[in-house]
Wavefront OBJ file of the C-alpha trace (Angstrom):
o trace
v 109.576 70.278 119.975
v 112.587 72.778 119.290
v 111.940 76.545 118.642
v 111.359 78.029 115.806
v 112.077 81.636 114.381
v 109.580 83.512 112.625
v 108.538 86.104 110.860
v 104.998 87.640 110.462
v 104.707 89.685 106.838
v 101.622 91.768 106.925
v 102.181 92.242 110.267
v 100.450 95.666 110.466
v 97.272 94.480 109.446
v 94.341 92.286 111.107
v 95.164 89.320 110.243
v 98.998 90.437 110.837
v 97.653 91.585 114.135
v 96.226 88.568 115.590
v 99.280 86.417 114.519
v 101.144 88.949 116.352
v 99.023 87.832 119.564
v 98.622 83.973 118.904
v 102.846 83.809 118.512
v 103.514 86.142 121.744
v 103.490 83.155 124.382
v 103.742 80.550 121.599
v 105.755 77.291 122.913
v 107.583 76.398 119.637
v 107.666 79.860 117.788
v 109.527 82.905 118.654
v 108.779 85.924 116.437
v 112.043 87.673 115.336
v 111.086 89.697 112.227
v 108.357 91.643 111.446
v 107.492 93.278 107.843
v 104.753 95.005 105.963
v 105.044 97.807 103.465
v 107.495 100.296 103.111
v 105.139 103.176 104.564
v 105.403 101.353 107.760
v 108.898 100.048 107.173
v 111.277 101.822 109.783
v 109.110 102.387 112.397
v 108.723 100.535 115.377
v 105.744 97.851 115.165
v 103.730 100.387 117.614
v 103.964 103.534 115.821
v 103.085 101.713 112.694
v 100.379 100.058 113.843
v 99.106 103.095 115.754
v 95.295 103.502 115.724
v 94.665 100.404 113.221
v 95.533 98.120 116.391
v 91.894 96.361 116.202
v 92.446 93.810 118.685
v 91.302 93.694 122.279
v 94.643 92.567 124.063
v 97.562 95.043 123.921
v 100.420 94.732 121.374
v 102.436 92.228 122.595
v 105.290 93.742 124.998
v 107.986 92.082 122.874
v 106.740 93.501 119.841
v 106.397 96.912 120.373
v 109.760 98.791 119.901
v 110.557 96.002 116.912
v 111.479 98.015 113.794
v 109.129 96.975 111.067
v 110.963 95.625 107.710
v 109.849 96.344 104.051
v 108.025 93.033 103.200
v 109.398 93.545 99.558
v 112.778 95.181 99.782
v 114.625 92.930 102.870
v 113.319 89.647 102.021
v 116.847 88.147 102.053
v 117.397 90.159 105.223
v 114.066 88.543 106.596
v 114.783 84.644 105.266
v 118.318 84.663 106.971
v 116.940 85.732 110.387
v 113.754 83.044 110.020
v 113.076 79.481 110.016
v 110.032 80.409 108.339
v 107.314 83.202 107.624
v 103.782 83.487 108.254
v 101.923 85.937 105.179
v 98.736 88.017 105.274
v 99.099 90.673 102.677
v 96.730 93.457 101.364
v 98.208 93.321 97.483
v 97.374 92.630 94.448
v 96.851 88.927 93.590
v 99.695 88.746 91.099
v 102.257 91.020 93.544
v 101.244 88.457 96.242
v 102.462 85.180 94.350
v 105.509 86.950 93.215
v 106.448 87.984 97.114
v 105.415 84.368 97.942
v 107.632 82.770 95.770
v 110.805 85.070 96.181
v 110.792 83.851 99.989
v 110.162 80.041 98.885
v 113.319 80.744 96.713
v 115.149 82.569 99.359
v 114.621 79.012 100.753
v 112.145 80.486 103.534
v 108.955 78.742 103.968
v 105.962 80.510 103.641
v 102.470 79.625 105.497
v 100.769 81.859 104.409
v 97.103 83.372 104.409
v 96.614 85.239 101.411
v 94.456 83.320 98.605
v 97.058 83.977 95.813
v 98.195 80.507 95.368
v 95.293 78.527 96.724
v 94.946 77.466 92.843
v 98.787 76.515 92.639
v 97.961 72.309 91.667
v 101.313 71.907 93.704
v 100.590 74.261 97.029
v 98.806 72.653 99.655
v 95.834 74.149 100.846
v 95.541 72.371 104.494
v 92.384 72.455 107.181
v 94.921 70.290 109.156
v 91.967 67.995 110.549
v 90.932 67.216 107.406
v 93.840 66.688 104.808
v 97.070 66.824 106.485
v 98.253 64.337 103.791
v 98.611 67.009 101.498
v 101.585 68.629 102.765
v 103.311 65.709 100.909
v 103.026 67.601 97.839
v 105.828 69.912 99.187
v 108.379 67.914 97.612
v 106.940 68.473 93.641
v 106.759 72.000 94.654
v 110.136 72.448 96.102
v 111.120 70.508 92.704
v 109.810 73.283 90.781
v 110.860 75.995 92.621
v 114.428 74.665 92.588
v 114.455 74.887 96.673
v 115.754 72.728 99.062
v 114.491 74.164 101.899
v 111.280 76.811 100.291
v 107.895 75.966 99.690
v 104.726 77.847 100.217
v 101.705 76.173 102.165
v 98.474 77.921 102.600
v 95.263 78.095 104.235
v 91.758 77.837 102.626
v 89.692 80.750 102.663
v 87.754 81.852 106.195
v 84.196 81.301 104.668
v 84.370 77.598 104.416
v 85.821 76.830 107.939
v 81.822 76.641 109.137
v 80.305 73.764 106.775
v 83.510 71.886 105.298
v 84.569 70.304 108.553
v 80.790 69.574 109.485
v 80.402 67.953 106.571
v 83.954 65.642 106.428
v 82.692 63.610 108.789
v 79.802 62.399 106.672
v 81.595 62.275 103.606
v 83.624 58.556 103.801
v 80.283 56.502 105.268
v 77.143 58.498 104.093
v 78.343 60.139 101.205
v 77.345 64.302 100.648
v 76.087 64.951 97.413
v 75.139 68.177 96.803
v 75.470 71.264 99.554
v 73.455 74.369 99.374
v 75.140 77.370 101.661
v 74.685 80.961 102.860
v 77.085 82.311 105.010
v 76.523 85.327 107.141
v 80.160 86.757 107.708
v 81.575 88.688 110.285
v 83.614 92.569 109.777
v 86.884 91.573 110.962
v 87.000 89.339 107.722
v 87.359 92.256 105.599
v 89.755 93.531 107.929
v 87.320 96.453 109.698
v 85.650 97.102 113.003
v 82.212 99.045 113.367
v 84.021 102.140 113.643
v 85.812 101.658 110.310
v 82.751 99.842 108.414
v 80.186 101.884 109.834
v 77.549 101.333 106.566
v 77.358 98.346 108.143
v 75.695 98.993 110.777
v 71.891 98.143 110.829
v 72.830 96.545 107.401
v 73.026 93.563 105.544
v 75.209 93.626 102.404
v 74.259 90.544 99.794
v 77.723 90.603 98.358
v 81.651 90.092 99.166
v 83.867 89.782 96.071
v 84.955 86.757 94.975
v 83.944 84.831 97.930
v 80.827 82.835 96.366
v 83.069 81.084 94.324
v 86.290 80.558 96.322
v 83.212 78.793 98.856
v 82.044 76.650 96.090
v 85.585 75.800 94.866
v 87.918 75.479 97.798
v 86.436 72.688 99.329
v 87.212 70.298 96.432
v 90.713 70.740 96.524
v 90.606 70.094 100.110
v 88.700 66.805 99.339
v 91.252 66.378 96.601
v 93.816 63.810 96.362
v 97.777 63.945 95.313
v 98.429 62.516 91.572
v 102.017 62.948 90.799
v 102.865 66.053 90.870
v 99.642 67.738 91.379
v 96.908 68.221 93.814
v 93.304 67.134 91.842
v 90.428 68.187 92.822
v 87.431 66.287 93.543
v 84.096 65.979 91.688
v 81.821 65.862 94.402
v 79.963 66.966 96.424
v 78.329 70.102 94.339
v 78.419 73.220 96.519
v 76.403 76.168 95.990
v 76.867 79.319 97.842
v 75.849 82.910 99.032
v 77.671 85.079 101.177
v 76.503 87.861 102.807
v 78.397 90.741 105.235
v 76.441 91.374 108.376
v 76.836 93.714 111.747
v 79.077 90.913 113.809
v 82.487 92.140 114.791
v 83.977 88.630 114.456
v 82.639 84.966 114.119
v 81.263 83.712 110.720
v 77.571 81.379 110.362
v 76.952 79.161 108.013
v 72.910 77.458 107.197
v 73.849 74.105 105.382
v 71.738 71.915 103.419
v 72.985 68.776 102.745
v 72.261 65.554 100.494
v 73.699 62.279 101.013
v 74.275 58.939 98.547
v 73.246 57.272 101.560
v 70.421 59.277 104.228
v 71.970 58.873 107.760
v 70.243 58.925 110.914
v 70.074 62.358 112.714
v 71.942 60.069 115.750
v 74.607 58.761 113.371
v 75.472 62.066 112.237
v 75.726 63.965 115.506
v 77.868 60.410 116.685
v 80.171 61.077 113.660
v 80.853 64.944 114.886
v 81.046 63.607 118.356
v 83.549 61.430 117.821
v 85.692 63.306 114.744
v 89.026 63.976 115.136
v 92.007 64.474 113.488
v 95.362 64.915 113.421
v 95.986 67.935 115.703
v 94.033 65.785 118.180
v 96.219 62.631 117.868
v 100.208 65.035 118.073
v 98.298 67.184 120.443
v 99.298 70.314 118.549
v 99.690 73.630 121.024
v 96.558 75.203 119.111
v 94.332 72.158 118.638
v 90.970 72.234 119.998
v 90.601 69.218 122.181
v 87.027 68.527 120.825
v 86.946 70.082 117.031
v 83.612 69.800 116.573
v 80.774 70.942 119.057
v 76.955 70.084 118.907
v 74.640 72.585 120.846
v 71.185 70.755 121.760
v 69.446 74.249 122.144
v 67.434 75.954 119.426
v 69.084 79.261 119.534
v 72.703 78.450 119.417
v 74.985 78.549 117.679
v 75.661 82.143 118.255
v 78.775 84.208 117.430
v 78.714 86.224 120.398
v 78.575 83.436 123.014
v 80.625 80.270 120.585
v 83.099 81.770 118.661
v 85.344 81.771 121.644
v 85.202 78.101 121.678
v 88.304 76.186 122.524
v 90.561 79.574 122.066
v 88.244 80.082 119.177
v 89.634 76.858 117.162
v 86.667 74.934 117.411
v 83.546 74.605 115.083
v 80.293 74.897 116.177
v 77.198 73.135 114.883
v 73.354 73.057 115.946
v 69.546 72.878 114.422
v 70.373 69.786 113.111
v 66.579 68.540 111.378
v 65.431 67.279 108.090
v 64.587 69.287 105.040
v 62.019 68.924 102.607
v 64.419 69.897 99.630
v 67.617 68.294 101.080
v 68.295 65.870 103.513
v 68.877 67.503 106.366
v 69.805 71.707 107.571
v 71.833 72.591 110.145
v 73.921 75.588 111.516
v 77.550 76.071 111.798
v 79.689 78.654 113.315
v 83.937 79.522 113.413
v 85.804 82.418 114.344
v 86.866 83.691 111.175
v 89.818 85.151 112.434
v 91.359 82.864 114.564
v 90.172 79.473 113.283
v 89.326 80.520 109.843
v 92.649 82.765 109.600
v 95.945 83.575 111.719
v 95.055 80.802 113.738
v 94.292 78.223 111.278
v 98.050 79.232 110.017
v 99.303 78.734 113.134
v 97.676 75.020 113.585
v 99.031 74.664 109.829
v 102.277 75.531 110.344
v 102.398 73.540 113.700
v 101.551 70.195 111.933
v 104.432 71.136 109.319
v 106.922 71.631 112.147
v 105.889 68.419 113.588
v 106.293 66.770 110.228
v 110.029 67.920 109.972
v 109.360 70.776 106.849
v 110.883 73.504 108.581
v 114.175 71.730 109.472
l 1 2 3 4 5 6 7 8 9 10 11 12 13 14 15 16 17 18 19 20 21 22 23 24 25 26 27 28 29 30 31 32 33 34 35 36 37 38 39 40 41 42 43 44 45 46 47 48 49 50 51 52 53 54 55 56 57 58 59 60 61 62 63 64 65 66 67 68 69 70 71 72 73 74 75 76 77 78 79 80 81 82 83 84 85 86 87 88 89 90 91 92 93 94 95 96 97 98 99 100 101 102 103 104 105 106 107 108 109 110 111 112 113 114 115 116 117 118 119 120 121 122 123 124 125 126 127 128 129 130 131 132 133 134 135 136 137 138 139 140 141 142 143 144 145 146 147 148 149 150 151 152 153 154 155 156 157 158 159 160 161 162 163 164 165 166 167 168 169 170 171 172 173 174 175 176 177 178 179 180 181 182 183 184 185 186 187 188 189 190 191 192 193 194 195 196 197 198 199 200 201 202 203 204 205 206 207 208 209 210 211 212 213 214 215 216 217 218 219 220 221 222 223 224 225 226 227 228 229 230 231 232 233 234 235 236 237 238 239 240 241 242 243 244 245 246 247 248 249 250 251 252 253 254 255 256 257 258 259 260 261 262 263 264 265 266 267 268 269 270 271 272 273 274 275 276 277 278 279 280 281 282 283 284 285 286 287 288 289 290 291 292 293 294 295 296 297 298 299 300 301 302 303 304 305 306 307 308 309 310 311 312 313 314 315 316 317 318 319 320 321 322 323 324 325 326 327 328 329 330 331 332 333 334 335 336 337 338 339 340 341 342 343 344 345 346 347 348 349 350 351 352 353 354 355 356 357 358 359 360
């Protein structure tokens, strides 16, 4: 695989920091540009991040002294330096939409962690193991944007990375009709640590703005189909969600209740999870987990502290599968929200796009 030069837009934020670590020794991607807001522009990456560095590993040595550029003012300069950019910015939705389109129209593909374009019908929202074929809509998107190389591809919300992968292998054979999901979400999902969010200590906050709508609607786009020049959402299953912020640093847990057209046995569900793999595993993409879905037999697993880093934080952990009195089955899932759920999932999507020739 050839090497690609990449930029990180929003490099000083928590997801941007995670990108910097994931890309530090990446076999295919080489970071040559870092960009953030005007207040960080012109400073070294180390100075721009300052005390906001929230990762347990230090700032990558090769990026420490890199001068941070202005994400908005330097679009053309950045586009001329890179093969594509990762984008994770903290701006208003319409500003993010405009910014990402500026990069795409400068013939610079954008792999985005932002939510702004998730609802755009010709922007693929990809979980690489589940709907890799959705990248084929890029051709239609390029026609709309009038670009040859430029496009936008987004990853889905971090909340649904715990339960959508677990439901997916059961869809074709057994037909999931409805699901109720309660998510227990880590503070890093809000870009916070215990130091910057003291109000979460000894507490649970029963509201995360916009999260429940995303958790209910975004899976339907992932399970949708390309029709002409757009992705048409699936109409089933019907999903209802409650999302709570809990005092955990990393790792989103989901309690899932599901009913089926054709109720599987417990053994059939365990078998479906164990045997499931996707295109990233077939292609042996660098960030792909070998075993995507992992079932724990112990009653007290999965636990965020013990299991979030499974397969470098790119696997999904499942446990406590049992029959339910209201739904057919219930179980618990866990994923690492800034790895599989954010930066790691975006890097895996970029690897898929690279392997399929979209950056050439």
